[in-house]
N, CA, C, O and CB atoms as a CASP TS submission, in Angstrom:
PFRMAT TS
TARGET T0000
AUTHOR 0000-0000-0000
METHOD Language model
MODEL 1
PARENT N/A
ATOM      1  N   UNK     1     -11.977  44.885  13.369  1.00  0.00           N
ATOM      2  CA  UNK     1     -11.888  44.216  14.652  1.00  0.00           C
ATOM      3  C   UNK     1     -13.154  43.389  14.828  1.00  0.00           C
ATOM      4  O   UNK     1     -14.261  43.871  14.589  1.00  0.00           O
ATOM      5  CB  UNK     1     -11.703  45.240  15.822  1.00  0.00           C
ATOM      6  N   UNK     2     -12.983  42.165  15.239  1.00  0.00           N
ATOM      7  CA  UNK     2     -14.136  41.278  15.391  1.00  0.00           C
ATOM      8  C   UNK     2     -14.963  41.681  16.609  1.00  0.00           C
ATOM      9  O   UNK     2     -14.512  42.433  17.473  1.00  0.00           O
ATOM     10  CB  UNK     2     -13.679  39.811  15.516  1.00  0.00           C
ATOM     11  N   UNK     3     -16.168  41.165  16.648  1.00  0.00           N
ATOM     12  CA  UNK     3     -17.061  41.446  17.766  1.00  0.00           C
ATOM     13  C   UNK     3     -16.461  40.969  19.078  1.00  0.00           C
ATOM     14  O   UNK     3     -16.545  41.665  20.090  1.00  0.00           O
ATOM     15  CB  UNK     3     -18.419  40.790  17.541  1.00  0.00           C
ATOM     16  N   UNK     4     -15.854  39.781  19.066  1.00  0.00           N
ATOM     17  CA  UNK     4     -15.243  39.236  20.286  1.00  0.00           C
ATOM     18  C   UNK     4     -14.083  40.114  20.744  1.00  0.00           C
ATOM     19  O   UNK     4     -13.915  40.351  21.940  1.00  0.00           O
ATOM     20  CB  UNK     4     -14.754  37.791  20.051  1.00  0.00           C
ATOM     21  N   UNK     5     -13.286  40.593  19.797  1.00  0.00           N
ATOM     22  CA  UNK     5     -12.154  41.449  20.138  1.00  0.00           C
ATOM     23  C   UNK     5     -12.632  42.779  20.703  1.00  0.00           C
ATOM     24  O   UNK     5     -12.053  43.303  21.655  1.00  0.00           O
ATOM     25  CB  UNK     5     -11.270  41.684  18.912  1.00  0.00           C
ATOM     26  N   UNK     6     -13.703  43.325  20.104  1.00  0.00           N
ATOM     27  CA  UNK     6     -14.266  44.576  20.610  1.00  0.00           C
ATOM     28  C   UNK     6     -14.786  44.393  22.022  1.00  0.00           C
ATOM     29  O   UNK     6     -14.591  45.250  22.884  1.00  0.00           O
ATOM     30  CB  UNK     6     -15.388  45.074  19.695  1.00  0.00           C
ATOM     31  N   UNK     7     -15.449  43.273  22.251  1.00  0.00           N
ATOM     32  CA  UNK     7     -15.989  43.000  23.581  1.00  0.00           C
ATOM     33  C   UNK     7     -14.860  42.869  24.599  1.00  0.00           C
ATOM     34  O   UNK     7     -14.951  43.398  25.707  1.00  0.00           O
ATOM     35  CB  UNK     7     -16.845  41.720  23.566  1.00  0.00           C
ATOM     36  N   UNK     8     -13.796  42.163  24.219  1.00  0.00           N
ATOM     37  CA  UNK     8     -12.645  41.997  25.119  1.00  0.00           C
ATOM     38  C   UNK     8     -11.994  43.346  25.412  1.00  0.00           C
ATOM     39  O   UNK     8     -11.631  43.627  26.555  1.00  0.00           O
ATOM     40  CB  UNK     8     -11.607  41.027  24.504  1.00  0.00           C
ATOM     41  N   UNK     9     -11.848  44.171  24.397  1.00  0.00           N
ATOM     42  CA  UNK     9     -11.258  45.495  24.581  1.00  0.00           C
ATOM     43  C   UNK     9     -12.111  46.328  25.531  1.00  0.00           C
ATOM     44  O   UNK     9     -11.589  47.054  26.377  1.00  0.00           O
ATOM     45  CB  UNK     9     -11.104  46.215  23.227  1.00  0.00           C
ATOM     46  N   UNK    10     -13.421  46.216  25.384  1.00  0.00           N
ATOM     47  CA  UNK    10     -14.328  46.930  26.284  1.00  0.00           C
ATOM     48  C   UNK    10     -14.187  46.450  27.717  1.00  0.00           C
ATOM     49  O   UNK    10     -14.176  47.253  28.650  1.00  0.00           O
ATOM     50  CB  UNK    10     -15.768  46.765  25.825  1.00  0.00           C
ATOM     51  N   UNK    11     -14.079  45.135  27.891  1.00  0.00           N
ATOM     52  CA  UNK    11     -13.886  44.591  29.240  1.00  0.00           C
ATOM     53  C   UNK    11     -12.557  45.052  29.820  1.00  0.00           C
ATOM     54  O   UNK    11     -12.474  45.375  31.005  1.00  0.00           O
ATOM     55  CB  UNK    11     -13.949  43.053  29.220  1.00  0.00           C
ATOM     56  N   UNK    12     -11.520  45.084  28.992  1.00  0.00           N
ATOM     57  CA  UNK    12     -10.205  45.531  29.455  1.00  0.00           C
ATOM     58  C   UNK    12     -10.252  46.988  29.916  1.00  0.00           C
ATOM     59  O   UNK    12      -9.694  47.335  30.957  1.00  0.00           O
ATOM     60  CB  UNK    12      -9.160  45.363  28.341  1.00  0.00           C
ATOM     61  N   UNK    13     -10.915  47.830  29.138  1.00  0.00           N
ATOM     62  CA  UNK    13     -11.038  49.240  29.526  1.00  0.00           C
ATOM     63  C   UNK    13     -11.833  49.382  30.815  1.00  0.00           C
ATOM     64  O   UNK    13     -11.479  50.181  31.682  1.00  0.00           O
ATOM     65  CB  UNK    13     -11.705  50.052  28.405  1.00  0.00           C
ATOM     66  N   UNK    14     -12.895  48.619  30.943  1.00  0.00           N
ATOM     67  CA  UNK    14     -13.712  48.668  32.163  1.00  0.00           C
ATOM     68  C   UNK    14     -12.893  48.214  33.370  1.00  0.00           C
ATOM     69  O   UNK    14     -12.991  48.797  34.449  1.00  0.00           O
ATOM     70  CB  UNK    14     -14.976  47.785  32.011  1.00  0.00           C
ATOM     71  N   UNK    15     -12.094  47.182  33.183  1.00  0.00           N
ATOM     72  CA  UNK    15     -11.242  46.686  34.273  1.00  0.00           C
ATOM     73  C   UNK    15     -10.244  47.753  34.693  1.00  0.00           C
ATOM     74  O   UNK    15     -10.041  47.974  35.887  1.00  0.00           O
ATOM     75  CB  UNK    15     -10.498  45.401  33.846  1.00  0.00           C
ATOM     76  N   UNK    16      -9.619  48.418  33.726  1.00  0.00           N
ATOM     77  CA  UNK    16      -8.650  49.469  34.032  1.00  0.00           C
ATOM     78  C   UNK    16      -9.310  50.634  34.768  1.00  0.00           C
ATOM     79  O   UNK    16      -8.729  51.195  35.697  1.00  0.00           O
ATOM     80  CB  UNK    16      -7.986  49.970  32.745  1.00  0.00           C
ATOM     81  N   UNK    17     -10.520  50.993  34.353  1.00  0.00           N
ATOM     82  CA  UNK    17     -11.247  52.064  35.045  1.00  0.00           C
ATOM     83  C   UNK    17     -11.531  51.669  36.489  1.00  0.00           C
ATOM     84  O   UNK    17     -11.375  52.480  37.403  1.00  0.00           O
ATOM     85  CB  UNK    17     -12.567  52.389  34.313  1.00  0.00           C
ATOM     86  N   UNK    18     -11.947  50.425  36.692  1.00  0.00           N
ATOM     87  CA  UNK    18     -12.238  49.957  38.051  1.00  0.00           C
ATOM     88  C   UNK    18     -10.976  49.925  38.908  1.00  0.00           C
ATOM     89  O   UNK    18     -11.002  50.299  40.081  1.00  0.00           O
ATOM     90  CB  UNK    18     -12.877  48.562  38.010  1.00  0.00           C
ATOM     91  N   UNK    19      -9.872  49.477  38.315  1.00  0.00           N
ATOM     92  CA  UNK    19      -8.609  49.470  39.065  1.00  0.00           C
ATOM     93  C   UNK    19      -8.191  50.879  39.456  1.00  0.00           C
ATOM     94  O   UNK    19      -7.756  51.112  40.584  1.00  0.00           O
ATOM     95  CB  UNK    19      -7.500  48.810  38.241  1.00  0.00           C
ATOM     96  N   UNK    20      -8.321  51.816  38.525  1.00  0.00           N
ATOM     97  CA  UNK    20      -7.964  53.198  38.823  1.00  0.00           C
ATOM     98  C   UNK    20      -8.855  53.748  39.922  1.00  0.00           C
ATOM     99  O   UNK    20      -8.369  54.425  40.829  1.00  0.00           O
ATOM    100  CB  UNK    20      -8.068  54.068  37.564  1.00  0.00           C
ATOM    101  N   UNK    21     -10.140  53.472  39.858  1.00  0.00           N
ATOM    102  CA  UNK    21     -11.069  53.945  40.880  1.00  0.00           C
ATOM    103  C   UNK    21     -10.723  53.349  42.241  1.00  0.00           C
ATOM    104  O   UNK    21     -10.769  54.044  43.256  1.00  0.00           O
ATOM    105  CB  UNK    21     -12.513  53.593  40.498  1.00  0.00           C
ATOM    106  N   UNK    22     -10.377  52.069  42.263  1.00  0.00           N
ATOM    107  CA  UNK    22     -10.008  51.424  43.526  1.00  0.00           C
ATOM    108  C   UNK    22      -8.741  52.049  44.092  1.00  0.00           C
ATOM    109  O   UNK    22      -8.653  52.286  45.297  1.00  0.00           O
ATOM    110  CB  UNK    22      -9.810  49.910  43.328  1.00  0.00           C
ATOM    111  N   UNK    23      -7.760  52.318  43.236  1.00  0.00           N
ATOM    112  CA  UNK    23      -6.521  52.964  43.701  1.00  0.00           C
ATOM    113  C   UNK    23      -6.813  54.355  44.250  1.00  0.00           C
ATOM    114  O   UNK    23      -6.287  54.748  45.291  1.00  0.00           O
ATOM    115  CB  UNK    23      -5.488  53.054  42.554  1.00  0.00           C
ATOM    116  N   UNK    24      -7.646  55.083  43.547  1.00  0.00           N
ATOM    117  CA  UNK    24      -7.996  56.430  44.006  1.00  0.00           C
ATOM    118  C   UNK    24      -8.693  56.387  45.358  1.00  0.00           C
ATOM    119  O   UNK    24      -8.393  57.193  46.239  1.00  0.00           O
ATOM    120  CB  UNK    24      -8.892  57.129  42.979  1.00  0.00           C
ATOM    121  N   UNK    25      -9.621  55.449  45.528  1.00  0.00           N
ATOM    122  CA  UNK    25     -10.316  55.318  46.820  1.00  0.00           C
ATOM    123  C   UNK    25      -9.330  54.967  47.925  1.00  0.00           C
ATOM    124  O   UNK    25      -9.401  55.523  49.021  1.00  0.00           O
ATOM    125  CB  UNK    25     -11.424  54.243  46.740  1.00  0.00           C
ATOM    126  N   UNK    26      -8.422  54.061  47.647  1.00  0.00           N
ATOM    127  CA  UNK    26      -7.448  53.649  48.654  1.00  0.00           C
ATOM    128  C   UNK    26      -6.560  54.829  49.056  1.00  0.00           C
ATOM    129  O   UNK    26      -6.255  55.012  50.235  1.00  0.00           O
ATOM    130  CB  UNK    26      -6.586  52.484  48.126  1.00  0.00           C
ATOM    131  N   UNK    27      -6.152  55.619  48.077  1.00  0.00           N
ATOM    132  CA  UNK    27      -5.318  56.787  48.375  1.00  0.00           C
ATOM    133  C   UNK    27      -6.068  57.787  49.244  1.00  0.00           C
ATOM    134  O   UNK    27      -5.489  58.384  50.152  1.00  0.00           O
ATOM    135  CB  UNK    27      -4.857  57.463  47.077  1.00  0.00           C
ATOM    136  N   UNK    28      -7.338  57.966  48.970  1.00  0.00           N
ATOM    137  CA  UNK    28      -8.137  58.905  49.761  1.00  0.00           C
ATOM    138  C   UNK    28      -8.338  58.383  51.174  1.00  0.00           C
ATOM    139  O   UNK    28      -8.361  59.166  52.123  1.00  0.00           O
ATOM    140  CB  UNK    28      -9.495  59.155  49.093  1.00  0.00           C
ATOM    141  N   UNK    29      -8.481  57.097  51.323  1.00  0.00           N
ATOM    142  CA  UNK    29      -8.724  56.521  52.640  1.00  0.00           C
ATOM    143  C   UNK    29      -7.454  56.461  53.487  1.00  0.00           C
ATOM    144  O   UNK    29      -7.532  56.522  54.714  1.00  0.00           O
ATOM    145  CB  UNK    29      -9.311  55.133  52.495  1.00  0.00           C
ATOM    146  N   UNK    30      -6.305  56.344  52.862  1.00  0.00           N
ATOM    147  CA  UNK    30      -5.084  56.160  53.623  1.00  0.00           C
ATOM    148  C   UNK    30      -3.963  57.065  53.113  1.00  0.00           C
ATOM    149  O   UNK    30      -3.061  56.611  52.409  1.00  0.00           O
ATOM    150  CB  UNK    30      -4.649  54.706  53.567  1.00  0.00           C
ATOM    151  N   UNK    31      -4.028  58.357  53.477  1.00  0.00           N
ATOM    152  CA  UNK    31      -2.991  59.280  53.014  1.00  0.00           C
ATOM    153  C   UNK    31      -1.610  58.928  53.571  1.00  0.00           C
ATOM    154  O   UNK    31      -0.594  59.215  52.938  1.00  0.00           O
ATOM    155  CB  UNK    31      -3.353  60.702  53.406  1.00  0.00           C
ATOM    156  N   UNK    32      -1.571  58.308  54.753  1.00  0.00           N
ATOM    157  CA  UNK    32      -0.273  57.902  55.310  1.00  0.00           C
ATOM    158  C   UNK    32       0.360  56.815  54.444  1.00  0.00           C
ATOM    159  O   UNK    32       1.575  56.812  54.248  1.00  0.00           O
ATOM    160  CB  UNK    32      -0.436  57.398  56.768  1.00  0.00           C
ATOM    161  N   UNK    33      -0.437  55.910  53.935  1.00  0.00           N
ATOM    162  CA  UNK    33       0.075  54.859  53.055  1.00  0.00           C
ATOM    163  C   UNK    33       0.611  55.477  51.765  1.00  0.00           C
ATOM    164  O   UNK    33       1.664  55.076  51.271  1.00  0.00           O
ATOM    165  CB  UNK    33      -1.030  53.818  52.740  1.00  0.00           C
ATOM    166  N   UNK    34      -0.110  56.443  51.228  1.00  0.00           N
ATOM    167  CA  UNK    34       0.340  57.120  50.022  1.00  0.00           C
ATOM    168  C   UNK    34       1.672  57.823  50.275  1.00  0.00           C
ATOM    169  O   UNK    34       2.581  57.749  49.448  1.00  0.00           O
ATOM    170  CB  UNK    34      -0.719  58.127  49.541  1.00  0.00           C
ATOM    171  N   UNK    35       1.787  58.497  51.406  1.00  0.00           N
ATOM    172  CA  UNK    35       3.043  59.174  51.746  1.00  0.00           C
ATOM    173  C   UNK    35       4.174  58.159  51.881  1.00  0.00           C
ATOM    174  O   UNK    35       5.296  58.411  51.442  1.00  0.00           O
ATOM    175  CB  UNK    35       2.889  59.983  53.056  1.00  0.00           C
ATOM    176  N   UNK    36       3.880  57.022  52.484  1.00  0.00           N
ATOM    177  CA  UNK    36       4.891  55.970  52.621  1.00  0.00           C
ATOM    178  C   UNK    36       5.325  55.455  51.251  1.00  0.00           C
ATOM    179  O   UNK    36       6.518  55.277  51.004  1.00  0.00           O
ATOM    180  CB  UNK    36       4.350  54.808  53.478  1.00  0.00           C
ATOM    181  N   UNK    37       4.373  55.218  50.369  1.00  0.00           N
ATOM    182  CA  UNK    37       4.688  54.739  49.026  1.00  0.00           C
ATOM    183  C   UNK    37       5.530  55.766  48.266  1.00  0.00           C
ATOM    184  O   UNK    37       6.432  55.401  47.513  1.00  0.00           O
ATOM    185  CB  UNK    37       3.397  54.431  48.251  1.00  0.00           C
ATOM    186  N   UNK    38       5.229  57.044  48.467  1.00  0.00           N
ATOM    187  CA  UNK    38       6.024  58.086  47.815  1.00  0.00           C
ATOM    188  C   UNK    38       7.456  58.087  48.351  1.00  0.00           C
ATOM    189  O   UNK    38       8.405  58.249  47.583  1.00  0.00           O
ATOM    190  CB  UNK    38       5.375  59.470  48.024  1.00  0.00           C
ATOM    191  N   UNK    39       7.616  57.906  49.667  1.00  0.00           N
ATOM    192  CA  UNK    39       8.962  57.840  50.245  1.00  0.00           C
ATOM    193  C   UNK    39       9.718  56.634  49.706  1.00  0.00           C
ATOM    194  O   UNK    39      10.914  56.721  49.426  1.00  0.00           O
ATOM    195  CB  UNK    39       8.891  57.777  51.781  1.00  0.00           C
ATOM    196  N   UNK    40       9.025  55.514  49.562  1.00  0.00           N
ATOM    197  CA  UNK    40       9.651  54.308  49.008  1.00  0.00           C
ATOM    198  C   UNK    40      10.077  54.561  47.567  1.00  0.00           C
ATOM    199  O   UNK    40      11.179  54.188  47.165  1.00  0.00           O
ATOM    200  CB  UNK    40       8.681  53.098  49.082  1.00  0.00           C
ATOM    201  N   UNK    41       9.199  55.195  46.790  1.00  0.00           N
ATOM    202  CA  UNK    41       9.546  55.516  45.397  1.00  0.00           C
ATOM    203  C   UNK    41      10.775  56.418  45.338  1.00  0.00           C
ATOM    204  O   UNK    41      11.676  56.192  44.530  1.00  0.00           O
ATOM    205  CB  UNK    41       8.359  56.196  44.686  1.00  0.00           C
ATOM    206  N   UNK    42      10.811  57.434  46.188  1.00  0.00           N
ATOM    207  CA  UNK    42      11.955  58.353  46.204  1.00  0.00           C
ATOM    208  C   UNK    42      13.235  57.620  46.607  1.00  0.00           C
ATOM    209  O   UNK    42      14.291  57.839  46.013  1.00  0.00           O
ATOM    210  CB  UNK    42      11.690  59.527  47.168  1.00  0.00           C
ATOM    211  N   UNK    43      13.141  56.760  47.607  1.00  0.00           N
ATOM    212  CA  UNK    43      14.316  56.001  48.030  1.00  0.00           C
ATOM    213  C   UNK    43      14.789  55.064  46.930  1.00  0.00           C
ATOM    214  O   UNK    43      15.991  54.889  46.729  1.00  0.00           O
ATOM    215  CB  UNK    43      14.011  55.207  49.298  1.00  0.00           C
ATOM    216  N   UNK    44      13.857  54.471  46.228  1.00  0.00           N
ATOM    217  CA  UNK    44      14.210  53.575  45.121  1.00  0.00           C
ATOM    218  C   UNK    44      14.977  54.326  44.043  1.00  0.00           C
ATOM    219  O   UNK    44      15.983  53.836  43.530  1.00  0.00           O
ATOM    220  CB  UNK    44      12.948  52.934  44.520  1.00  0.00           C
ATOM    221  N   UNK    45      14.501  55.508  43.706  1.00  0.00           N
ATOM    222  CA  UNK    45      15.184  56.320  42.701  1.00  0.00           C
ATOM    223  C   UNK    45      16.565  56.729  43.206  1.00  0.00           C
ATOM    224  O   UNK    45      17.533  56.707  42.446  1.00  0.00           O
ATOM    225  CB  UNK    45      14.346  57.569  42.347  1.00  0.00           C
ATOM    226  N   UNK    46      16.664  57.104  44.483  1.00  0.00           N
ATOM    227  CA  UNK    46      17.966  57.469  45.049  1.00  0.00           C
ATOM    228  C   UNK    46      18.948  56.311  44.961  1.00  0.00           C
ATOM    229  O   UNK    46      20.120  56.516  44.647  1.00  0.00           O
ATOM    230  CB  UNK    46      17.811  57.912  46.506  1.00  0.00           C
ATOM    231  N   UNK    47      18.486  55.105  45.232  1.00  0.00           N
ATOM    232  CA  UNK    47      19.352  53.926  45.143  1.00  0.00           C
ATOM    233  C   UNK    47      19.786  53.704  43.700  1.00  0.00           C
ATOM    234  O   UNK    47      20.957  53.425  43.445  1.00  0.00           O
ATOM    235  CB  UNK    47      18.629  52.670  45.687  1.00  0.00           C
ATOM    236  N   UNK    48      18.864  53.824  42.759  1.00  0.00           N
ATOM    237  CA  UNK    48      19.218  53.636  41.350  1.00  0.00           C
ATOM    238  C   UNK    48      20.260  54.660  40.904  1.00  0.00           C
ATOM    239  O   UNK    48      21.213  54.313  40.206  1.00  0.00           O
ATOM    240  CB  UNK    48      17.965  53.740  40.465  1.00  0.00           C
ATOM    241  N   UNK    49      20.084  55.912  41.301  1.00  0.00           N
ATOM    242  CA  UNK    49      21.048  56.956  40.942  1.00  0.00           C
ATOM    243  C   UNK    49      22.400  56.667  41.584  1.00  0.00           C
ATOM    244  O   UNK    49      23.440  56.835  40.946  1.00  0.00           O
ATOM    245  CB  UNK    49      20.535  58.349  41.375  1.00  0.00           C
ATOM    246  N   UNK    50      22.391  56.236  42.835  1.00  0.00           N
ATOM    247  CA  UNK    50      23.646  55.915  43.525  1.00  0.00           C
ATOM    248  C   UNK    50      24.367  54.763  42.842  1.00  0.00           C
ATOM    249  O   UNK    50      25.588  54.805  42.691  1.00  0.00           O
ATOM    250  CB  UNK    50      23.378  55.565  44.993  1.00  0.00           C
ATOM    251  N   UNK    51      23.638  53.742  42.430  1.00  0.00           N
ATOM    252  CA  UNK    51      24.265  52.604  41.743  1.00  0.00           C
ATOM    253  C   UNK    51      24.838  53.033  40.394  1.00  0.00           C
ATOM    254  O   UNK    51      25.893  52.549  39.984  1.00  0.00           O
ATOM    255  CB  UNK    51      23.244  51.462  41.546  1.00  0.00           C
ATOM    256  N   UNK    52      24.147  53.937  39.707  1.00  0.00           N
ATOM    257  CA  UNK    52      24.683  54.450  38.445  1.00  0.00           C
ATOM    258  C   UNK    52      25.976  55.226  38.689  1.00  0.00           C
ATOM    259  O   UNK    52      26.941  55.081  37.939  1.00  0.00           O
ATOM    260  CB  UNK    52      23.645  55.349  37.740  1.00  0.00           C
ATOM    261  N   UNK    53      25.994  56.049  39.736  1.00  0.00           N
ATOM    262  CA  UNK    53      27.205  56.807  40.075  1.00  0.00           C
ATOM    263  C   UNK    53      28.328  55.855  40.463  1.00  0.00           C
ATOM    264  O   UNK    53      29.487  56.078  40.112  1.00  0.00           O
ATOM    265  CB  UNK    53      26.926  57.803  41.225  1.00  0.00           C
ATOM    266  N   UNK    54      27.986  54.801  41.184  1.00  0.00           N
ATOM    267  CA  UNK    54      28.991  53.812  41.576  1.00  0.00           C
ATOM    268  C   UNK    54      29.580  53.133  40.347  1.00  0.00           C
ATOM    269  O   UNK    54      30.793  52.943  40.262  1.00  0.00           O
ATOM    270  CB  UNK    54      28.380  52.764  42.523  1.00  0.00           C
ATOM    271  N   UNK    55      28.742  52.774  39.412  1.00  0.00           N
ATOM    272  CA  UNK    55      29.220  52.127  38.183  1.00  0.00           C
ATOM    273  C   UNK    55      30.127  53.067  37.401  1.00  0.00           C
ATOM    274  O   UNK    55      31.148  52.647  36.855  1.00  0.00           O
ATOM    275  CB  UNK    55      28.033  51.683  37.303  1.00  0.00           C
ATOM    276  N   UNK    56      29.751  54.337  37.351  1.00  0.00           N
ATOM    277  CA  UNK    56      30.584  55.315  36.656  1.00  0.00           C
ATOM    278  C   UNK    56      31.931  55.466  37.358  1.00  0.00           C
ATOM    279  O   UNK    56      32.972  55.539  36.705  1.00  0.00           O
ATOM    280  CB  UNK    56      29.867  56.675  36.576  1.00  0.00           C
ATOM    281  N   UNK    57      31.907  55.511  38.673  1.00  0.00           N
ATOM    282  CA  UNK    57      33.153  55.608  39.440  1.00  0.00           C
ATOM    283  C   UNK    57      34.012  54.365  39.237  1.00  0.00           C
ATOM    284  O   UNK    57      35.236  54.458  39.142  1.00  0.00           O
ATOM    285  CB  UNK    57      32.852  55.803  40.936  1.00  0.00           C
ATOM    286  N   UNK    58      33.375  53.216  39.172  1.00  0.00           N
ATOM    287  CA  UNK    58      34.107  51.963  38.939  1.00  0.00           C
ATOM    288  C   UNK    58      34.807  52.011  37.582  1.00  0.00           C
ATOM    289  O   UNK    58      35.967  51.618  37.459  1.00  0.00           O
ATOM    290  CB  UNK    58      33.148  50.742  39.008  1.00  0.00           C
ATOM    291  N   UNK    59      34.092  52.497  36.566  1.00  0.00           N
ATOM    292  CA  UNK    59      34.702  52.605  35.239  1.00  0.00           C
ATOM    293  C   UNK    59      35.865  53.593  35.253  1.00  0.00           C
ATOM    294  O   UNK    59      36.891  53.344  34.619  1.00  0.00           O
ATOM    295  CB  UNK    59      33.656  53.038  34.199  1.00  0.00           C
ATOM    296  N   UNK    60      35.722  54.700  35.961  1.00  0.00           N
ATOM    297  CA  UNK    60      36.792  55.693  36.056  1.00  0.00           C
ATOM    298  C   UNK    60      38.004  55.103  36.776  1.00  0.00           C
ATOM    299  O   UNK    60      39.144  55.339  36.375  1.00  0.00           O
ATOM    300  CB  UNK    60      36.295  56.959  36.789  1.00  0.00           C
ATOM    301  N   UNK    61      37.757  54.340  37.836  1.00  0.00           N
ATOM    302  CA  UNK    61      38.840  53.708  38.574  1.00  0.00           C
ATOM    303  C   UNK    61      39.585  52.710  37.679  1.00  0.00           C
ATOM    304  O   UNK    61      40.815  52.666  37.684  1.00  0.00           O
ATOM    305  CB  UNK    61      38.294  53.005  39.833  1.00  0.00           C
ATOM    306  N   UNK    62      38.854  51.932  36.932  1.00  0.00           N
ATOM    307  CA  UNK    62      39.480  50.960  36.040  1.00  0.00           C
ATOM    308  C   UNK    62      40.307  51.668  34.965  1.00  0.00           C
ATOM    309  O   UNK    62      41.392  51.207  34.612  1.00  0.00           O
ATOM    310  CB  UNK    62      38.410  50.063  35.387  1.00  0.00           C
ATOM    311  N   UNK    63      39.802  52.776  34.452  1.00  0.00           N
ATOM    312  CA  UNK    63      40.545  53.532  33.446  1.00  0.00           C
ATOM    313  C   UNK    63      41.821  54.108  34.054  1.00  0.00           C
ATOM    314  O   UNK    63      42.872  54.094  33.414  1.00  0.00           O
ATOM    315  CB  UNK    63      39.671  54.661  32.857  1.00  0.00           C
ATOM    316  N   UNK    64      41.738  54.616  35.287  1.00  0.00           N
ATOM    317  CA  UNK    64      42.916  55.165  35.955  1.00  0.00           C
ATOM    318  C   UNK    64      43.940  54.068  36.237  1.00  0.00           C
ATOM    319  O   UNK    64      45.140  54.285  36.071  1.00  0.00           O
ATOM    320  CB  UNK    64      42.515  55.864  37.262  1.00  0.00           C
ATOM    321  N   UNK    65      43.479  52.901  36.661  1.00  0.00           N
ATOM    322  CA  UNK    65      44.396  51.782  36.897  1.00  0.00           C
ATOM    323  C   UNK    65      45.090  51.368  35.603  1.00  0.00           C
ATOM    324  O   UNK    65      46.283  51.064  35.600  1.00  0.00           O
ATOM    325  CB  UNK    65      43.643  50.584  37.500  1.00  0.00           C
ATOM    326  N   UNK    66      44.341  51.359  34.513  1.00  0.00           N
ATOM    327  CA  UNK    66      44.920  51.007  33.211  1.00  0.00           C
ATOM    328  C   UNK    66      45.970  52.037  32.798  1.00  0.00           C
ATOM    329  O   UNK    66      47.043  51.680  32.312  1.00  0.00           O
ATOM    330  CB  UNK    66      43.814  50.907  32.131  1.00  0.00           C
ATOM    331  N   UNK    67      45.651  53.325  32.997  1.00  0.00           N
ATOM    332  CA  UNK    67      46.601  54.385  32.658  1.00  0.00           C
ATOM    333  C   UNK    67      47.865  54.264  33.514  1.00  0.00           C
ATOM    334  O   UNK    67      48.976  54.430  33.011  1.00  0.00           O
ATOM    335  CB  UNK    67      45.952  55.777  32.849  1.00  0.00           C
ATOM    336  N   UNK    68      47.694  53.977  34.801  1.00  0.00           N
ATOM    337  CA  UNK    68      48.853  53.826  35.681  1.00  0.00           C
ATOM    338  C   UNK    68      49.695  52.633  35.256  1.00  0.00           C
ATOM    339  O   UNK    68      50.924  52.714  35.238  1.00  0.00           O
ATOM    340  CB  UNK    68      48.406  53.666  37.142  1.00  0.00           C
ATOM    341  N   UNK    69      49.044  51.530  34.915  1.00  0.00           N
ATOM    342  CA  UNK    69      49.776  50.337  34.484  1.00  0.00           C
ATOM    343  C   UNK    69      50.534  50.616  33.193  1.00  0.00           C
ATOM    344  O   UNK    69      51.670  50.173  33.028  1.00  0.00           O
ATOM    345  CB  UNK    69      48.815  49.149  34.291  1.00  0.00           C
ATOM    346  N   UNK    70      49.907  51.347  32.283  1.00  0.00           N
ATOM    347  CA  UNK    70      50.579  51.674  31.033  1.00  0.00           C
ATOM    348  C   UNK    70      51.791  52.553  31.286  1.00  0.00           C
ATOM    349  O   UNK    70      52.829  52.378  30.649  1.00  0.00           O
ATOM    350  CB  UNK    70      49.617  52.365  30.071  1.00  0.00           C
ATOM    351  N   UNK    71      51.667  53.514  32.224  1.00  0.00           N
ATOM    352  CA  UNK    71      52.788  54.389  32.555  1.00  0.00           C
ATOM    353  C   UNK    71      53.929  53.582  33.168  1.00  0.00           C
ATOM    354  O   UNK    71      55.092  53.808  32.832  1.00  0.00           O
ATOM    355  CB  UNK    71      52.341  55.503  33.522  1.00  0.00           C
ATOM    356  N   UNK    72      53.619  52.657  34.048  1.00  0.00           N
ATOM    357  CA  UNK    72      54.642  51.840  34.678  1.00  0.00           C
ATOM    358  C   UNK    72      55.338  50.981  33.639  1.00  0.00           C
ATOM    359  O   UNK    72      56.558  50.823  33.683  1.00  0.00           O
ATOM    360  CB  UNK    72      54.036  50.964  35.779  1.00  0.00           C
ATOM    361  N   UNK    73      54.587  50.430  32.714  1.00  0.00           N
ATOM    362  CA  UNK    73      55.162  49.561  31.691  1.00  0.00           C
ATOM    363  C   UNK    73      56.091  50.327  30.750  1.00  0.00           C
ATOM    364  O   UNK    73      57.055  49.759  30.235  1.00  0.00           O
ATOM    365  CB  UNK    73      54.054  48.892  30.893  1.00  0.00           C
ATOM    366  N   UNK    74      55.809  51.608  30.522  1.00  0.00           N
ATOM    367  CA  UNK    74      56.647  52.401  29.631  1.00  0.00           C
ATOM    368  C   UNK    74      58.017  52.681  30.239  1.00  0.00           C
ATOM    369  O   UNK    74      58.989  52.859  29.503  1.00  0.00           O
ATOM    370  CB  UNK    74      55.956  53.707  29.292  1.00  0.00           C
ATOM    371  N   UNK    75      58.113  52.724  31.554  1.00  0.00           N
ATOM    372  CA  UNK    75      59.387  53.105  32.198  1.00  0.00           C
ATOM    373  C   UNK    75      60.014  51.949  32.828  1.00  0.00           C
ATOM    374  O   UNK    75      61.088  52.074  33.417  1.00  0.00           O
ATOM    375  CB  UNK    75      59.196  54.178  33.220  1.00  0.00           C
TER
END
């Protein structure tokens, strides 16, 4: 690794440490904000799970409609 690349990697690590420290300070200063962000994260996951269930139900409905159509066509 070149000297310039090593220096850049060091700066990147330092930046990440500073960002983490800033996030930690913000969380300590505003626990209500952290709680709000956690609720938002939970709601986001709930929406994603619901959309997955909806897609699965849609596929099941389409399969049932296809089966019904096939049954009607046979008779």
